[in-house]
N, C-alpha and C positions, 0 to 999 in steps of 0.2 A: 808017712808024710802027707799023703793026699787026705787021709782022714783028719789030721790035725788042721790042715788048711780049710777043709770043708766045715769042721766044727767051729773054727774061729769065724769064718764067713757067716755061718748060721747064727752064732751068738751076736755078731755085729748087726745082722739083719733084724733079729728079734729086738735088740736094744733100740735101733732106729725106728722100728715100727711101733714100739711101746711108748715112745716119747709123744707127748701131746703137742702137735705143731699147728693147731687150729689158729686162725687169725685172732689176735687179741691175747695170745699167750706169749710168755717170754720165750725167746729163742725162735720165733717164727721167721721164716725165710724172707718175708716181705718187709720186716721191720715195722709192722703195723702197730706194735705195742710200744714203740719208741716215742717218747714225748720230747719235743723240741722246746728250748727256752724261748720265750716271747721277746719281742723287741724292747719291751719295757723291763726286761730281765726277770720277770716273774715266771714261775713254773707252776702250772695248774695240773694236778694229778687227779682226774675224775675217776671215781670207783668203777664207773661203767666201762672205762677203757683199760682197766687193770686185769692182770692175770690173777684170778682169785682161786684160793684153795680153802675148802670148807672141811672142818673136822666136826662131824655130827656128834661124836662122843664128848668132845671138849670144845665147844664153840669159842671159848676164850683164846684159842690158838688159830682162829680163822685169819687168813692172810691175803693181802692184796699186794701185788708187786708191779713196778713200772721200771722200764729202762729210760733214763733221762740223759739228754745231751746238754751239757753245761758249756756255754760259750764263754762266759765271763767268770773267772774264779773269784772267790771271796766268801764272806760270811753271809748266810741266808737265814732269816727267821722262818721257822716251821710252824704252820698253822693247820688245824683240821677244821673242816666245816661239817656241821651236823644239821639234819632236818629234825626239828623238835617242836613239840606242842607246848613245852614248859621251859621258858628261857631262864627261870630261876634255878631249877635243878635239872641238869642234863641227864641224870639217871643212868650213867654208864655203870654197869655192874663190876667192871674190872678196869684197871689202868689200860690206856692205849699206849702201844709201843711203836716207835718209828725207828727204823734201822737204816743206816747208810755206812758202808764199809765197816769199820770197827766201832763206830759211834752209835749210841742208842739213847733215845729219849723215851722216858716212861713217865706218863702223867695221867692223873685223874682229871679229865677235862672239866673245865668250868667255862661259863659263858663270858668271854671277854668282849665280844661285839655281837650285836643283833643286827642282821641285815633284813630290813623289811622289804616286801615286794620283790624278793629275789626271784629270778627266772628259773632257778634250780628247784624250788619247792612251791607248792600251792597250798592254799588254805585247807586244813587248819594248822599247817606247819609254818614255822619260821626258820630261817637259816641262822645258826649260831656258830660263830667262829671262836676257836679256843687256841690260845698260844701254847706251843709245846716246848719251845727252846730254839736253839740254832745249830746249824751245821756249817763247817768250813770246807769249801771245795778249793783245794790248793792249785789245781790246774784244770784247763778245759778238757773235756772228754765225756765219754759215756759212762754213766753210773747206774747202779741198781738201788732203788729205794723201796722199802718194804714197810707196810703198816700191819700190825697184829691187834685184833680186837674182836670181841664177840659181835660187834656191830658191823663187821664186814660181811655183807650179804651180796653175792653177785646178782646182777640184773635178772638172769634167768631163774634164780631161786626165789625171787620176791613175788609173792602173790599180792594182788591189790588189796584183798580183804585183810591179810596179815599185816601189810604195811600200814593200813589205816588204824589197826588196833595197837600198833607199836607207838610208843611215845617219842622214840628217837631212832635215828639211823645215821651212820657215817656216810657222807656224800663225797668228800674229797680231801686231799692233802694239798696244800699249796705253800710255795716257798717264795719269799720276797727278799730282795737284797737289803742288807743293812746299810745305813748311811756311811759313807767313807769319810 
């Protein structure tokens, strides 16, 4: 009996120690990765504040995740923002996937809006916003939103030289309420 209890306690300790609970990761005790809905009801999910998971063998499955607190239920448009040198061809090699509960949007991004002089990017880049579709939040609460793309590169993995040689990178996902 003692051996079973000690074995279970040891397995639980190993499991808890193996979890990555650094700030900025999902599940951290301080809630530092939780994004709150703004007063204007928009939700901005910056890649620098996401829990990122990189697959070096298959970059198309690189993932960024956020916990989001929705105060006002309803339908929200989903957009992604990219830093790009070419606003005509965003040059995503694979479709970008955005997941929320059982809903999934999968789109080959095109430039729907160009934001000049954005504070998020500097020359020679422009911010290009791409419409992905919409999600419906039926009630207020905390939700997990995930984006999957080879353009998900966490801040610590970006080298300045590599970034300048890239033509595009994913900056953020944002949600805006649809008119009622």
